[in-house]
C-alpha positions as CSV (number, residue, x, y, z in Angstrom):
1,M,66.8,2.0,26.3
2,T,69.3,-0.7,26.9
3,A,72.9,0.4,26.3
4,P,74.6,-1.2,23.4
5,D,77.4,-2.6,25.6
6,A,74.9,-4.3,27.8
7,Q,73.7,-6.5,24.9
8,P,75.0,-10.1,24.9
9,D,76.8,-11.5,21.9
10,R,74.7,-13.3,19.3
11,P,77.3,-15.2,17.4
12,V,75.0,-16.8,14.9
13,L,73.5,-13.4,13.9
14,G,77.0,-12.0,13.7
15,L,78.1,-14.8,11.4
16,S,75.1,-14.5,9.2
17,L,75.8,-10.8,8.7
18,I,79.5,-11.4,7.9
19,V,78.5,-14.0,5.3
20,L,76.2,-11.5,3.6
21,F,79.2,-9.1,3.6
22,C,81.4,-11.7,2.0
23,L,78.8,-12.2,-0.7
24,A,78.4,-8.5,-1.4
25,I,81.9,-7.0,-1.2
26,P,83.4,-8.8,-4.2
27,F,80.9,-7.0,-6.5
28,S,82.1,-3.6,-5.2
29,D,85.7,-4.7,-5.6
30,A,85.0,-5.8,-9.2
31,L,83.4,-2.5,-10.1
32,S,86.4,-0.7,-8.6
33,K,88.8,-2.9,-10.6
34,L,86.8,-2.2,-13.7
35,M,87.2,1.6,-13.2
36,A,90.9,1.4,-12.1
37,E,91.9,-0.7,-15.1
38,A,90.2,1.8,-17.3
39,G,92.4,4.6,-15.8
40,L,90.0,6.3,-13.4
41,A,92.0,7.8,-10.6
42,V,91.9,5.8,-7.4
43,V,91.3,8.9,-5.3
44,A,88.2,9.7,-7.4
45,I,86.9,6.1,-7.0
46,I,87.2,6.1,-3.2
47,A,86.0,9.8,-2.9
48,V,82.7,8.9,-4.6
49,R,82.5,5.8,-2.4
50,F,82.6,7.9,0.8
51,L,80.3,10.5,-0.6
52,V,77.7,7.9,-1.3
53,Q,78.3,6.3,2.1
54,G,77.8,9.6,4.0
55,G,74.9,10.8,1.7
56,V,72.9,7.6,2.2
57,L,73.7,6.7,5.8
58,V,73.6,10.0,7.7
59,P,69.9,10.6,6.8
60,A,69.2,6.9,7.4
61,A,70.7,7.2,10.9
62,W,68.6,10.2,11.7
63,A,65.5,8.5,10.4
64,M,66.2,5.5,12.6
65,G,66.8,7.7,15.7
66,Q,70.5,6.8,16.0
67,S,72.4,9.5,17.7
68,F,75.5,11.2,16.5
69,R,76.3,12.4,20.1
70,F,79.4,10.3,20.3
71,S,81.7,10.6,23.3
72,A,85.1,12.3,22.8
73,T,86.7,8.9,22.6
74,G,84.0,7.8,20.2
75,W,84.8,10.7,17.8
76,W,88.6,10.0,18.0
77,L,88.0,6.3,17.3
78,T,85.7,7.2,14.4
79,A,88.3,9.5,12.9
80,A,91.0,6.8,13.2
81,R,88.6,4.2,11.7
82,T,87.8,6.5,8.8
83,A,91.5,7.1,8.1
84,L,92.1,3.3,8.2
85,Q,89.2,2.7,5.8
86,V,90.6,5.4,3.3
87,A,94.0,3.8,3.5
88,G,92.7,0.3,3.1
89,L,90.5,1.2,0.1
90,W,93.5,3.0,-1.6
91,T,95.8,0.0,-1.2
92,I,93.3,-2.6,-2.4
93,V,91.9,-0.5,-5.4
94,T,95.5,0.2,-6.4
95,A,96.3,-3.5,-6.2
96,L,93.2,-4.4,-8.2
97,R,94.4,-2.2,-11.1
98,F,97.3,-4.5,-11.7
99,M,96.3,-7.9,-10.2
100,P,93.5,-10.4,-10.7
101,L,90.6,-10.1,-8.2
102,A,91.0,-13.6,-6.8
103,D,94.7,-13.3,-6.3
104,T,94.4,-10.0,-4.6
105,M,91.7,-11.3,-2.2
106,A,93.7,-14.4,-1.5
107,I,96.7,-12.4,-0.3
108,V,94.4,-10.0,1.7
109,F,93.1,-13.0,3.6
110,V,96.1,-13.3,5.8
111,M,93.9,-10.7,7.7
112,P,91.9,-13.2,9.8
113,L,95.1,-14.5,11.4
114,I,96.2,-11.0,12.1
115,L,92.8,-10.3,13.5
116,L,93.0,-13.2,15.8
117,L,96.3,-11.9,17.1
118,F,95.0,-8.4,17.5
119,G,91.9,-9.6,19.3
120,H,93.9,-11.7,21.7
121,L,96.5,-9.0,22.4
122,F,94.4,-5.8,22.4
123,A,90.8,-6.8,23.2
124,G,91.3,-9.7,25.6
125,E,89.3,-12.0,23.3
126,H,89.6,-15.7,24.0
127,V,90.9,-17.7,21.0
128,G,90.3,-21.3,21.7
129,P,92.0,-24.2,19.9
130,H,89.0,-24.9,17.6
131,R,88.8,-21.4,16.1
132,L,92.6,-21.2,15.9
133,A,92.7,-24.5,14.0
134,A,89.9,-23.3,11.7
135,C,91.9,-20.1,10.9
136,V,95.0,-22.1,10.2
137,A,93.1,-24.5,7.9
138,G,91.5,-21.5,6.2
139,F,94.9,-19.9,5.7
140,G,96.2,-23.2,4.3
141,G,93.4,-23.0,1.7
142,T,94.3,-19.4,1.0
143,L,97.9,-20.3,0.2
144,M,96.6,-22.7,-2.4
145,V,94.6,-19.9,-4.0
146,I,97.6,-17.5,-4.2
147,Q,99.2,-17.4,-7.6
148,P,102.9,-16.4,-8.1
149,A,102.6,-12.7,-8.7
150,F,105.9,-11.1,-7.6
151,A,107.5,-11.6,-11.0
152,E,104.6,-10.0,-12.8
153,V,103.7,-7.0,-10.6
154,G,106.7,-6.4,-8.3
155,W,106.1,-4.4,-5.2
156,I,102.4,-4.0,-6.0
157,V,101.9,-7.5,-4.6
158,L,102.7,-6.0,-1.1
159,L,99.6,-3.7,-1.2
160,P,97.2,-6.5,-0.4
161,L,99.4,-7.4,2.6
162,A,99.2,-3.8,3.7
163,T,95.4,-4.0,3.2
164,A,95.2,-7.0,5.5
165,V,97.0,-5.2,8.4
166,I,95.0,-2.0,7.9
167,F,91.6,-3.7,7.9
168,A,92.5,-5.9,10.9
169,A,93.1,-2.7,12.9
170,F,89.9,-1.2,11.3
171,M,87.8,-4.2,12.5
172,M,89.2,-4.0,16.0
173,I,88.2,-0.3,16.2
174,T,84.8,-1.1,14.7
175,R,84.2,-3.8,17.3
176,R,85.1,-1.3,20.1
177,L,82.8,1.4,18.6
178,S,79.9,-0.9,17.9
179,R,79.2,-1.3,21.6
180,E,78.7,2.5,21.9
181,V,77.5,3.7,18.4
182,G,74.8,2.4,16.1
183,A,76.1,0.7,13.0
184,V,74.3,3.1,10.6
185,A,75.5,6.2,12.5
186,M,79.0,4.9,12.6
187,Q,79.2,4.2,8.9
188,G,77.4,7.5,8.2
189,A,79.9,9.5,10.3
190,S,82.8,7.7,8.6
191,G,81.3,8.4,5.2
192,A,81.0,12.1,6.0
193,M,84.5,12.4,7.4
194,G,86.0,10.5,4.5
195,A,84.2,12.5,1.9
196,A,85.2,15.8,3.5
197,G,88.9,14.8,3.7
198,L,89.0,13.5,0.2
199,A,87.2,16.5,-1.1
200,A,89.8,18.7,0.5
201,W,92.5,16.6,-1.2
202,L,90.9,17.0,-4.6
203,A,90.4,20.7,-4.1
204,A,94.1,21.1,-3.2
205,F,95.6,18.9,-5.9
206,G,92.9,19.0,-8.6
207,V,90.3,16.6,-9.9
208,P,91.7,13.9,-12.2
209,E,90.2,13.8,-15.7
210,A,88.1,10.7,-16.2
211,P,89.0,8.5,-19.2
212,P,86.4,7.9,-21.9
213,A,83.8,5.3,-20.8
214,P,82.1,2.7,-23.0
215,F,78.9,3.1,-20.9
216,P,75.8,5.3,-21.5
217,G,76.1,8.2,-19.1
218,G,79.9,7.8,-18.6
219,W,81.4,6.5,-15.4
220,W,79.0,8.1,-12.9
221,P,76.5,5.2,-12.9
222,I,79.4,2.7,-12.2
223,L,80.9,5.0,-9.5
224,L,77.5,5.4,-7.8
225,L,76.7,1.6,-8.0
226,A,80.2,0.7,-6.6
227,G,79.5,3.2,-3.7
228,L,76.1,1.8,-2.9
229,V,77.3,-1.8,-2.9
230,G,80.4,-1.0,-0.9
231,T,78.3,1.0,1.6
232,L,75.8,-1.9,2.1
233,A,78.6,-4.4,2.4
234,H,80.5,-2.5,5.1
235,L,77.3,-1.8,6.9
236,L,76.8,-5.5,7.2
237,M,80.3,-6.0,8.4
238,T,79.9,-3.2,11.0
239,A,76.7,-4.7,12.3
240,S,78.3,-8.2,12.5
241,L,80.9,-6.9,14.9
242,R,78.2,-5.7,17.3
243,Y,77.0,-9.3,17.7
244,A,80.2,-11.3,17.7
245,P,83.8,-10.8,18.5
246,S,86.3,-10.5,15.7
247,S,88.0,-13.8,16.6
248,T,84.6,-15.6,16.0
249,L,84.1,-13.8,12.6
250,A,87.6,-14.2,11.4
251,P,87.4,-17.8,9.9
252,M,84.1,-17.1,8.2
253,Q,85.6,-14.2,6.2
254,Y,87.5,-16.8,4.1
255,L,84.2,-17.3,2.3
256,E,85.0,-14.0,0.5
257,I,87.7,-15.8,-1.6
258,P,85.5,-18.2,-3.5
259,M,83.0,-15.4,-4.1
260,A,85.7,-13.2,-5.4
261,T,86.9,-16.0,-7.6
262,L,83.4,-16.5,-9.0
263,V,83.0,-12.8,-9.7
264,G,86.5,-12.5,-11.2
265,W,85.7,-15.3,-13.6
266,A,82.3,-13.9,-14.6
267,V,83.5,-10.3,-15.1
268,F,87.2,-10.6,-16.1
269,G,87.6,-14.2,-17.3
270,E,90.0,-14.9,-14.5
271,L,89.9,-18.5,-13.4
272,P,92.1,-20.1,-10.7
273,N,94.2,-23.2,-11.5
274,G,93.5,-26.7,-10.0
275,L,95.4,-26.0,-6.8
276,A,93.4,-22.8,-6.2
277,A,90.2,-24.7,-6.7
278,V,91.2,-27.1,-3.9
279,G,91.9,-24.1,-1.7
280,I,88.5,-22.7,-2.3
281,V,86.9,-26.0,-1.3
282,V,89.0,-25.9,1.9
283,T,87.8,-22.4,2.8
284,I,84.2,-23.3,2.3
285,A,84.6,-26.4,4.5
286,V,86.2,-24.3,7.2
287,G,83.4,-21.8,7.1
288,L,80.7,-24.4,7.4
289,Y,82.5,-25.9,10.3
290,V,82.6,-22.6,12.2
291,I,78.9,-22.0,11.5
292,A,78.0,-25.4,12.9
293,R,80.2,-25.0,16.0
294,E,78.8,-21.5,16.8
295,R,75.2,-22.7,16.4
296,R,75.9,-25.4,19.0
297,A,77.6,-23.0,21.3
298,A,74.7,-20.5,21.1
299,Q,72.1,-23.4,21.4
300,V,70.2,-22.1,18.4
301,P,67.9,-24.7,16.9
302,A,68.9,-25.8,13.4
């Protein structure tokens, strides 16, 4: 069998997978926001998320023949990646309890610029002028989407910024691991590690009492659905990093902002103002430009 690190990059496939991630993850975020606003403990929300991730993907990895015989370095990187994922989910779900979905994601999307910097400094990835310009243009669109939030929520507005830094490091580690470990096995191992760590936390400090839920069956169906959607989304993201470097994928992730805006409007009635709408158009244009450029570079027929 060909070793993963011997496989060439396939940027169009990587970009396609990250687009699917950008379409799926706002639904998981919206479900998390719904539960957080109702008063469900953030630790309980993310614990169920990791429980679902491990419970679904560990058996799936075995069924697919993906090995869990990671190298020692692979296990350490998986543990670091899991810790970053737990921290990133805690910061973003906490922010979503107090902030609109679109505003939160707009602030988070300083991440692609951080990712470009990390990729250049720590992974030796080439960042050419076209991709750099695309990221700068996408960030300009993001600034148009950001609403003044400091006066309303105070220090909470810093949590999406922390999420951006955390997930930039998370994606760099994922890129490194994806050349050694299958995407399903990687996500399954992280799910099992995260579930075990959060279960220990809940055992030590107690399980928060869930608030009453206006849904048949209580909050469990919503918790499980959020876990399934989030698991699928992050599996797509993990797979995308196997086929394309983070610096290639970074501009495309701006497409998550218009999707989050649409979901926020449909679920919570949150609609950006006119300037934010212009920013959304800019991010879509940047994403289409990157797809067209990568297709030409990979010489894939249209």
